[in-house]
Backbone atoms as SQL, in Angstrom:
CREATE TABLE atoms (id INTEGER PRIMARY KEY, chain TEXT, resi INTEGER, resn TEXT, atom TEXT, x REAL, y REAL, z REAL);
INSERT INTO atoms VALUES
  (1, 'A', 1, 'UNK', 'N', -19.309, -117.005, -57.281),
  (2, 'A', 1, 'UNK', 'CA', -19.317, -115.852, -56.401),
  (3, 'A', 1, 'UNK', 'C', -20.763, -115.431, -56.158),
  (4, 'A', 2, 'UNK', 'N', -21.117, -115.211, -54.915),
  (5, 'A', 2, 'UNK', 'CA', -22.489, -114.855, -54.554),
  (6, 'A', 2, 'UNK', 'C', -22.799, -113.408, -54.922),
  (7, 'A', 3, 'UNK', 'N', -24.012, -113.194, -55.376),
  (8, 'A', 3, 'UNK', 'CA', -24.482, -111.853, -55.728),
  (9, 'A', 3, 'UNK', 'C', -25.369, -111.324, -54.613),
  (10, 'A', 4, 'UNK', 'N', -25.339, -109.989, -54.432),
  (11, 'A', 4, 'UNK', 'CA', -26.137, -109.329, -53.410),
  (12, 'A', 4, 'UNK', 'C', -26.923, -108.208, -54.081),
  (13, 'A', 5, 'UNK', 'N', -28.198, -108.097, -53.750),
  (14, 'A', 5, 'UNK', 'CA', -29.017, -106.997, -54.252),
  (15, 'A', 5, 'UNK', 'C', -28.979, -105.864, -53.242),
  (16, 'A', 6, 'UNK', 'N', -28.685, -104.662, -53.733),
  (17, 'A', 6, 'UNK', 'CA', -28.606, -103.474, -52.880),
  (18, 'A', 6, 'UNK', 'C', -29.529, -102.402, -53.421),
  (19, 'A', 7, 'UNK', 'N', -29.952, -101.531, -52.550),
  (20, 'A', 7, 'UNK', 'CA', -30.601, -100.291, -52.952),
  (21, 'A', 7, 'UNK', 'C', -29.715, -99.183, -52.414),
  (22, 'A', 8, 'UNK', 'N', -29.053, -98.490, -53.322),
  (23, 'A', 8, 'UNK', 'CA', -28.093, -97.459, -52.961),
  (24, 'A', 8, 'UNK', 'C', -28.723, -96.098, -53.191),
  (25, 'A', 9, 'UNK', 'N', -28.647, -95.233, -52.191),
  (26, 'A', 9, 'UNK', 'CA', -29.174, -93.877, -52.307),
  (27, 'A', 9, 'UNK', 'C', -28.028, -92.942, -52.637),
  (28, 'A', 10, 'UNK', 'N', -28.155, -92.273, -53.773),
  (29, 'A', 10, 'UNK', 'CA', -27.151, -91.288, -54.200),
  (30, 'A', 10, 'UNK', 'C', -27.880, -90.004, -54.525),
  (31, 'A', 11, 'UNK', 'N', -27.521, -88.956, -53.813),
  (32, 'A', 11, 'UNK', 'CA', -28.089, -87.624, -54.036),
  (33, 'A', 11, 'UNK', 'C', -29.617, -87.640, -54.010),
  (34, 'A', 12, 'UNK', 'N', -30.169, -88.379, -53.058),
  (35, 'A', 12, 'UNK', 'CA', -31.609, -88.384, -52.874),
  (36, 'A', 12, 'UNK', 'C', -32.381, -89.324, -53.777),
  (37, 'A', 13, 'UNK', 'N', -31.694, -90.092, -54.597),
  (38, 'A', 13, 'UNK', 'CA', -32.364, -91.053, -55.471),
  (39, 'A', 13, 'UNK', 'C', -31.871, -92.450, -55.159),
  (40, 'A', 14, 'UNK', 'N', -32.762, -93.413, -55.247),
  (41, 'A', 14, 'UNK', 'CA', -32.424, -94.790, -54.940),
  (42, 'A', 14, 'UNK', 'C', -32.167, -95.560, -56.232),
  (43, 'A', 15, 'UNK', 'N', -31.074, -96.314, -56.223),
  (44, 'A', 15, 'UNK', 'CA', -30.679, -97.109, -57.381),
  (45, 'A', 15, 'UNK', 'C', -30.523, -98.566, -56.961),
  (46, 'A', 16, 'UNK', 'N', -31.272, -99.466, -57.588),
  (47, 'A', 16, 'UNK', 'CA', -31.108, -100.889, -57.286),
  (48, 'A', 16, 'UNK', 'C', -29.873, -101.426, -58.005),
  (49, 'A', 17, 'UNK', 'N', -29.054, -102.145, -57.292),
  (50, 'A', 17, 'UNK', 'CA', -27.835, -102.716, -57.854),
  (51, 'A', 17, 'UNK', 'C', -27.723, -104.174, -57.459),
  (52, 'A', 18, 'UNK', 'N', -27.067, -104.946, -58.296),
  (53, 'A', 18, 'UNK', 'CA', -26.676, -106.302, -57.954),
  (54, 'A', 18, 'UNK', 'C', -25.165, -106.366, -58.091),
  (55, 'A', 19, 'UNK', 'N', -24.493, -106.683, -56.993),
  (56, 'A', 19, 'UNK', 'CA', -23.029, -106.705, -56.985),
  (57, 'A', 19, 'UNK', 'C', -22.545, -108.023, -56.389),
  (58, 'A', 20, 'UNK', 'N', -21.287, -108.321, -56.636),
  (59, 'A', 20, 'UNK', 'CA', -20.677, -109.474, -55.975),
  (60, 'A', 20, 'UNK', 'C', -20.611, -109.202, -54.483),
  (61, 'A', 21, 'UNK', 'N', -20.803, -110.232, -53.705),
  (62, 'A', 21, 'UNK', 'CA', -20.827, -110.095, -52.250),
  (63, 'A', 21, 'UNK', 'C', -19.567, -109.413, -51.718),
  (64, 'A', 22, 'UNK', 'N', -18.430, -109.691, -52.320),
  (65, 'A', 22, 'UNK', 'CA', -17.174, -109.096, -51.848),
  (66, 'A', 22, 'UNK', 'C', -17.093, -107.600, -52.147),
  (67, 'A', 23, 'UNK', 'N', -17.922, -107.104, -53.063),
  (68, 'A', 23, 'UNK', 'CA', -17.913, -105.687, -53.420),
  (69, 'A', 23, 'UNK', 'C', -18.937, -104.860, -52.650),
  (70, 'A', 24, 'UNK', 'N', -19.799, -105.495, -51.885),
  (71, 'A', 24, 'UNK', 'CA', -20.911, -104.807, -51.232),
  (72, 'A', 24, 'UNK', 'C', -20.450, -103.620, -50.378),
  (73, 'A', 25, 'UNK', 'N', -19.524, -103.837, -49.487),
  (74, 'A', 25, 'UNK', 'CA', -19.083, -102.763, -48.599),
  (75, 'A', 25, 'UNK', 'C', -18.395, -101.638, -49.372),
  (76, 'A', 26, 'UNK', 'N', -17.656, -101.991, -50.412),
  (77, 'A', 26, 'UNK', 'CA', -16.977, -100.975, -51.223),
  (78, 'A', 26, 'UNK', 'C', -17.992, -100.094, -51.952),
  (79, 'A', 27, 'UNK', 'N', -19.054, -100.697, -52.467),
  (80, 'A', 27, 'UNK', 'CA', -20.104, -99.946, -53.166),
  (81, 'A', 27, 'UNK', 'C', -20.844, -99.027, -52.190),
  (82, 'A', 28, 'UNK', 'N', -21.175, -99.552, -51.012),
  (83, 'A', 28, 'UNK', 'CA', -21.858, -98.735, -50.005),
  (84, 'A', 28, 'UNK', 'C', -20.981, -97.572, -49.559),
  (85, 'A', 29, 'UNK', 'N', -19.689, -97.817, -49.383),
  (86, 'A', 29, 'UNK', 'CA', -18.759, -96.750, -48.993),
  (87, 'A', 29, 'UNK', 'C', -18.638, -95.708, -50.105),
  (88, 'A', 30, 'UNK', 'N', -18.615, -96.154, -51.343),
  (89, 'A', 30, 'UNK', 'CA', -18.529, -95.231, -52.473),
  (90, 'A', 30, 'UNK', 'C', -19.757, -94.329, -52.521),
  (91, 'A', 31, 'UNK', 'N', -20.942, -94.903, -52.329),
  (92, 'A', 31, 'UNK', 'CA', -22.170, -94.097, -52.312),
  (93, 'A', 31, 'UNK', 'C', -22.135, -93.092, -51.168),
  (94, 'A', 32, 'UNK', 'N', -21.624, -93.512, -50.025),
  (95, 'A', 32, 'UNK', 'CA', -21.506, -92.605, -48.878),
  (96, 'A', 32, 'UNK', 'C', -20.557, -91.448, -49.189),
  (97, 'A', 33, 'UNK', 'N', -19.439, -91.742, -49.847),
  (98, 'A', 33, 'UNK', 'CA', -18.482, -90.697, -50.221),
  (99, 'A', 33, 'UNK', 'C', -19.086, -89.719, -51.224),
  (100, 'A', 34, 'UNK', 'N', -19.846, -90.229, -52.178),
  (101, 'A', 34, 'UNK', 'CA', -20.513, -89.364, -53.158),
  (102, 'A', 34, 'UNK', 'C', -21.486, -88.435, -52.441),
  (103, 'A', 35, 'UNK', 'N', -22.294, -88.989, -51.552),
  (104, 'A', 35, 'UNK', 'CA', -23.270, -88.178, -50.824),
  (105, 'A', 35, 'UNK', 'C', -22.597, -87.118, -49.959),
  (106, 'A', 36, 'UNK', 'N', -21.472, -87.460, -49.337),
  (107, 'A', 36, 'UNK', 'CA', -20.732, -86.479, -48.540),
  (108, 'A', 36, 'UNK', 'C', -20.217, -85.352, -49.428),
  (109, 'A', 37, 'UNK', 'N', -19.681, -85.710, -50.598),
  (110, 'A', 37, 'UNK', 'CA', -19.149, -84.708, -51.522),
  (111, 'A', 37, 'UNK', 'C', -20.259, -83.787, -52.024),
  (112, 'A', 38, 'UNK', 'N', -21.403, -84.361, -52.380),
  (113, 'A', 38, 'UNK', 'CA', -22.532, -83.553, -52.849),
  (114, 'A', 38, 'UNK', 'C', -22.994, -82.603, -51.756),
  (115, 'A', 39, 'UNK', 'N', -23.117, -83.100, -50.546),
  (116, 'A', 39, 'UNK', 'CA', -23.565, -82.266, -49.420),
  (117, 'A', 39, 'UNK', 'C', -22.584, -81.132, -49.158),
  (118, 'A', 40, 'UNK', 'N', -21.297, -81.437, -49.182),
  (119, 'A', 40, 'UNK', 'CA', -20.280, -80.409, -48.958),
  (120, 'A', 40, 'UNK', 'C', -20.365, -79.327, -50.035),
  (121, 'A', 41, 'UNK', 'N', -20.528, -79.731, -51.274),
  (122, 'A', 41, 'UNK', 'CA', -20.625, -78.761, -52.360),
  (123, 'A', 41, 'UNK', 'C', -21.893, -77.919, -52.229),
  (124, 'A', 42, 'UNK', 'N', -23.009, -78.538, -51.846),
  (125, 'A', 42, 'UNK', 'CA', -24.263, -77.801, -51.651),
  (126, 'A', 42, 'UNK', 'C', -24.107, -76.751, -50.560),
  (127, 'A', 43, 'UNK', 'N', -23.430, -77.108, -49.497),
  (128, 'A', 43, 'UNK', 'CA', -23.286, -76.200, -48.359),
  (129, 'A', 43, 'UNK', 'C', -22.297, -75.067, -48.622),
  (130, 'A', 44, 'UNK', 'N', -21.314, -75.302, -49.487),
  (131, 'A', 44, 'UNK', 'CA', -20.246, -74.323, -49.670),
  (132, 'A', 44, 'UNK', 'C', -20.328, -73.513, -50.958),
  (133, 'A', 45, 'UNK', 'N', -21.173, -73.915, -51.870),
  (134, 'A', 45, 'UNK', 'CA', -21.275, -73.208, -53.149),
  (135, 'A', 45, 'UNK', 'C', -22.737, -72.966, -53.486),
  (136, 'A', 46, 'UNK', 'N', -22.980, -71.972, -54.305),
  (137, 'A', 46, 'UNK', 'CA', -24.346, -71.614, -54.680),
  (138, 'A', 46, 'UNK', 'C', -24.799, -72.422, -55.894),
  (139, 'A', 47, 'UNK', 'N', -24.578, -73.708, -55.848),
  (140, 'A', 47, 'UNK', 'CA', -24.970, -74.592, -56.937),
  (141, 'A', 47, 'UNK', 'C', -26.193, -75.374, -56.480),
  (142, 'A', 48, 'UNK', 'N', -27.261, -75.286, -57.240),
  (143, 'A', 48, 'UNK', 'CA', -28.502, -75.969, -56.876),
  (144, 'A', 48, 'UNK', 'C', -28.808, -77.146, -57.795),
  (145, 'A', 49, 'UNK', 'N', -28.274, -77.127, -59.010),
  (146, 'A', 49, 'UNK', 'CA', -28.568, -78.164, -59.985),
  (147, 'A', 49, 'UNK', 'C', -27.877, -79.464, -59.586),
  (148, 'A', 50, 'UNK', 'N', -28.652, -80.518, -59.379),
  (149, 'A', 50, 'UNK', 'CA', -28.109, -81.780, -58.908),
  (150, 'A', 50, 'UNK', 'C', -27.131, -82.392, -59.902),
  (151, 'A', 51, 'UNK', 'N', -27.382, -82.233, -61.185),
  (152, 'A', 51, 'UNK', 'CA', -26.465, -82.770, -62.184),
  (153, 'A', 51, 'UNK', 'C', -25.103, -82.089, -62.071),
  (154, 'A', 52, 'UNK', 'N', -25.087, -80.776, -61.856),
  (155, 'A', 52, 'UNK', 'CA', -23.829, -80.061, -61.657),
  (156, 'A', 52, 'UNK', 'C', -23.126, -80.539, -60.398),
  (157, 'A', 53, 'UNK', 'N', -23.884, -80.732, -59.327),
  (158, 'A', 53, 'UNK', 'CA', -23.299, -81.196, -58.068),
  (159, 'A', 53, 'UNK', 'C', -22.694, -82.591, -58.224),
  (160, 'A', 54, 'UNK', 'N', -23.395, -83.470, -58.940),
  (161, 'A', 54, 'UNK', 'CA', -22.872, -84.812, -59.157),
  (162, 'A', 54, 'UNK', 'C', -21.628, -84.789, -60.042),
  (163, 'A', 55, 'UNK', 'N', -21.630, -83.955, -61.068),
  (164, 'A', 55, 'UNK', 'CA', -20.455, -83.851, -61.938),
  (165, 'A', 55, 'UNK', 'C', -19.255, -83.315, -61.164),
  (166, 'A', 56, 'UNK', 'N', -19.484, -82.299, -60.349),
  (167, 'A', 56, 'UNK', 'CA', -18.406, -81.724, -59.548),
  (168, 'A', 56, 'UNK', 'C', -17.899, -82.738, -58.530),
  (169, 'A', 57, 'UNK', 'N', -18.800, -83.513, -57.950),
  (170, 'A', 57, 'UNK', 'CA', -18.406, -84.551, -56.991),
  (171, 'A', 57, 'UNK', 'C', -17.592, -85.637, -57.682),
  (172, 'A', 58, 'UNK', 'N', -18.031, -86.047, -58.857),
  (173, 'A', 58, 'UNK', 'CA', -17.300, -87.070, -59.615),
  (174, 'A', 58, 'UNK', 'C', -15.888, -86.594, -59.926),
  (175, 'A', 59, 'UNK', 'N', -15.759, -85.358, -60.345),
  (176, 'A', 59, 'UNK', 'CA', -14.442, -84.802, -60.647),
  (177, 'A', 59, 'UNK', 'C', -13.575, -84.763, -59.398),
  (178, 'A', 60, 'UNK', 'N', -14.142, -84.293, -58.306),
  (179, 'A', 60, 'UNK', 'CA', -13.404, -84.185, -57.046),
  (180, 'A', 60, 'UNK', 'C', -12.937, -85.559, -56.557),
  (181, 'A', 61, 'UNK', 'N', -13.835, -86.521, -56.523),
  (182, 'A', 61, 'UNK', 'CA', -13.490, -87.846, -56.019),
  (183, 'A', 61, 'UNK', 'C', -12.516, -88.575, -56.942),
  (184, 'A', 62, 'UNK', 'N', -12.695, -88.430, -58.237),
  (185, 'A', 62, 'UNK', 'CA', -11.816, -89.088, -59.187),
  (186, 'A', 62, 'UNK', 'C', -10.422, -88.495, -59.150),
  (187, 'A', 63, 'UNK', 'N', -10.336, -87.178, -59.049),
  (188, 'A', 63, 'UNK', 'CA', -9.007, -86.557, -58.993),
  (189, 'A', 63, 'UNK', 'C', -8.302, -86.913, -57.698),
  (190, 'A', 64, 'UNK', 'N', -9.054, -87.021, -56.607),
  (191, 'A', 64, 'UNK', 'CA', -8.459, -87.435, -55.327),
  (192, 'A', 64, 'UNK', 'C', -7.924, -88.860, -55.451),
  (193, 'A', 65, 'UNK', 'N', -8.688, -89.726, -56.085),
  (194, 'A', 65, 'UNK', 'CA', -8.277, -91.114, -56.273),
  (195, 'A', 65, 'UNK', 'C', -7.063, -91.201, -57.189),
  (196, 'A', 66, 'UNK', 'N', -7.029, -90.389, -58.233),
  (197, 'A', 66, 'UNK', 'CA', -5.923, -90.427, -59.182),
  (198, 'A', 66, 'UNK', 'C', -4.613, -90.001, -58.526),
  (199, 'A', 67, 'UNK', 'N', -4.672, -89.051, -57.618),
  (200, 'A', 67, 'UNK', 'CA', -3.444, -88.594, -56.966),
  (201, 'A', 67, 'UNK', 'C', -2.952, -89.588, -55.927),
  (202, 'A', 68, 'UNK', 'N', -3.836, -90.462, -55.441),
  (203, 'A', 68, 'UNK', 'CA', -3.426, -91.425, -54.430),
  (204, 'A', 68, 'UNK', 'C', -2.867, -92.708, -55.037),
  (205, 'A', 69, 'UNK', 'N', -3.013, -92.888, -56.343),
  (206, 'A', 69, 'UNK', 'CA', -2.513, -94.092, -56.998),
  (207, 'A', 69, 'UNK', 'C', -1.038, -93.931, -57.323),
  (208, 'A', 70, 'UNK', 'N', -0.314, -95.008, -57.226),
  (209, 'A', 70, 'UNK', 'CA', 1.093, -94.995, -57.599),
  (210, 'A', 70, 'UNK', 'C', 1.227, -95.320, -59.072),
  (211, 'A', 71, 'UNK', 'N', 2.321, -94.928, -59.707),
  (212, 'A', 71, 'UNK', 'CA', 2.499, -95.230, -61.134),
  (213, 'A', 71, 'UNK', 'C', 2.493, -96.724, -61.436),
  (214, 'A', 72, 'UNK', 'N', 2.830, -97.558, -60.468),
  (215, 'A', 72, 'UNK', 'CA', 2.854, -98.995, -60.695),
  (216, 'A', 72, 'UNK', 'C', 1.460, -99.600, -60.729),
  (217, 'A', 73, 'UNK', 'N', 0.443, -98.837, -60.317),
  (218, 'A', 73, 'UNK', 'CA', -0.921, -99.340, -60.296),
  (219, 'A', 73, 'UNK', 'C', -1.435, -99.485, -61.721),
  (220, 'A', 74, 'UNK', 'N', -2.057, -100.609, -61.995),
  (221, 'A', 74, 'UNK', 'CA', -2.623, -100.803, -63.325),
  (222, 'A', 74, 'UNK', 'C', -3.897, -99.978, -63.447),
  (223, 'A', 75, 'UNK', 'N', -4.192, -99.459, -64.632),
  (224, 'A', 75, 'UNK', 'CA', -5.391, -98.634, -64.801),
  (225, 'A', 75, 'UNK', 'C', -6.660, -99.446, -64.552),
  (226, 'A', 76, 'UNK', 'N', -7.614, -98.811, -63.925),
  (227, 'A', 76, 'UNK', 'CA', -8.888, -99.470, -63.630),
  (228, 'A', 76, 'UNK', 'C', -9.778, -99.451, -64.860),
  (229, 'A', 77, 'UNK', 'N', -10.746, -100.339, -64.891),
  (230, 'A', 77, 'UNK', 'CA', -11.734, -100.359, -65.960),
  (231, 'A', 77, 'UNK', 'C', -12.877, -99.442, -65.550),
  (232, 'A', 78, 'UNK', 'N', -12.966, -98.292, -66.187),
  (233, 'A', 78, 'UNK', 'CA', -13.963, -97.297, -65.824),
  (234, 'A', 78, 'UNK', 'C', -15.237, -97.414, -66.651),
  (235, 'A', 79, 'UNK', 'N', -15.354, -98.420, -67.481),
  (236, 'A', 79, 'UNK', 'CA', -16.519, -98.512, -68.362),
  (237, 'A', 79, 'UNK', 'C', -17.821, -98.644, -67.576),
  (238, 'A', 80, 'UNK', 'N', -17.815, -99.409, -66.486),
  (239, 'A', 80, 'UNK', 'CA', -19.032, -99.559, -65.685),
  (240, 'A', 80, 'UNK', 'C', -19.371, -98.244, -64.975),
  (241, 'A', 81, 'UNK', 'N', -18.354, -97.532, -64.493),
  (242, 'A', 81, 'UNK', 'CA', -18.582, -96.249, -63.837),
  (243, 'A', 81, 'UNK', 'C', -19.130, -95.242, -64.841),
  (244, 'A', 82, 'UNK', 'N', -18.531, -95.205, -66.024),
  (245, 'A', 82, 'UNK', 'CA', -18.998, -94.293, -67.060),
  (246, 'A', 82, 'UNK', 'C', -20.444, -94.595, -67.437),
  (247, 'A', 83, 'UNK', 'N', -20.767, -95.862, -67.548),
  (248, 'A', 83, 'UNK', 'CA', -22.128, -96.262, -67.884),
  (249, 'A', 83, 'UNK', 'C', -23.105, -95.828, -66.794),
  (250, 'A', 84, 'UNK', 'N', -22.725, -96.026, -65.532),
  (251, 'A', 84, 'UNK', 'CA', -23.588, -95.625, -64.415),
  (252, 'A', 84, 'UNK', 'C', -23.770, -94.115, -64.374),
  (253, 'A', 85, 'UNK', 'N', -22.686, -93.370, -64.598),
  (254, 'A', 85, 'UNK', 'CA', -22.788, -91.910, -64.611),
  (255, 'A', 85, 'UNK', 'C', -23.657, -91.426, -65.770),
  (256, 'A', 86, 'UNK', 'N', -23.532, -92.075, -66.928),
  (257, 'A', 86, 'UNK', 'CA', -24.360, -91.699, -68.074),
  (258, 'A', 86, 'UNK', 'C', -25.829, -91.968, -67.781),
  (259, 'A', 87, 'UNK', 'N', -26.116, -93.127, -67.166),
  (260, 'A', 87, 'UNK', 'CA', -27.492, -93.456, -66.806),
  (261, 'A', 87, 'UNK', 'C', -28.035, -92.442, -65.802),
  (262, 'A', 88, 'UNK', 'N', -27.233, -92.093, -64.820),
  (263, 'A', 88, 'UNK', 'CA', -27.634, -91.106, -63.826),
  (264, 'A', 88, 'UNK', 'C', -27.886, -89.750, -64.476),
  (265, 'A', 89, 'UNK', 'N', -27.015, -89.356, -65.384),
  (266, 'A', 89, 'UNK', 'CA', -27.181, -88.099, -66.096),
  (267, 'A', 89, 'UNK', 'C', -28.462, -88.103, -66.924),
  (268, 'A', 90, 'UNK', 'N', -28.743, -89.207, -67.595),
  (269, 'A', 90, 'UNK', 'CA', -29.976, -89.300, -68.380),
  (270, 'A', 90, 'UNK', 'C', -31.213, -89.197, -67.494),
  (271, 'A', 91, 'UNK', 'N', -31.175, -89.851, -66.344),
  (272, 'A', 91, 'UNK', 'CA', -32.309, -89.797, -65.427),
  (273, 'A', 91, 'UNK', 'C', -32.513, -88.380, -64.891),
  (274, 'A', 92, 'UNK', 'N', -31.423, -87.675, -64.621),
  (275, 'A', 92, 'UNK', 'CA', -31.533, -86.294, -64.155),
  (276, 'A', 92, 'UNK', 'C', -32.071, -85.390, -65.269),
  (277, 'A', 93, 'UNK', 'N', -31.649, -85.649, -66.508),
  (278, 'A', 93, 'UNK', 'CA', -32.171, -84.877, -67.652),
  (279, 'A', 93, 'UNK', 'C', -33.679, -85.076, -67.807),
  (280, 'A', 94, 'UNK', 'N', -34.140, -86.292, -67.545),
  (281, 'A', 94, 'UNK', 'CA', -35.563, -86.595, -67.659),
  (282, 'A', 94, 'UNK', 'C', -36.394, -85.851, -66.629),
  (283, 'A', 95, 'UNK', 'N', -35.791, -85.425, -65.537),
  (284, 'A', 95, 'UNK', 'CA', -36.506, -84.690, -64.495),
  (285, 'A', 95, 'UNK', 'C', -36.850, -83.266, -64.922),
  (286, 'A', 96, 'UNK', 'N', -36.079, -82.723, -65.856),
  (287, 'A', 96, 'UNK', 'CA', -36.309, -81.335, -66.306),
  (288, 'A', 96, 'UNK', 'C', -37.564, -81.176, -67.095);
């Protein structure tokens, strides 16, 4: 399977990623959805801390995804997502 190098911008920060070619569009769409959620939260709530905005966006998007899944759907492997969120959280902590 071919690998593709991407630079994904999430909440104003660029993250280099290497993904399978078949996942490229899904990853880009996911980053776009995260950015839309962060922007919506910034515009509608008095939250300025980017880590809070990202956490709220993650909760919103994950809960939306969970309600759209049917019980017959097998659980996804969230370890890579958790790792990415932890890395993002650590990088945001380093900014303080």
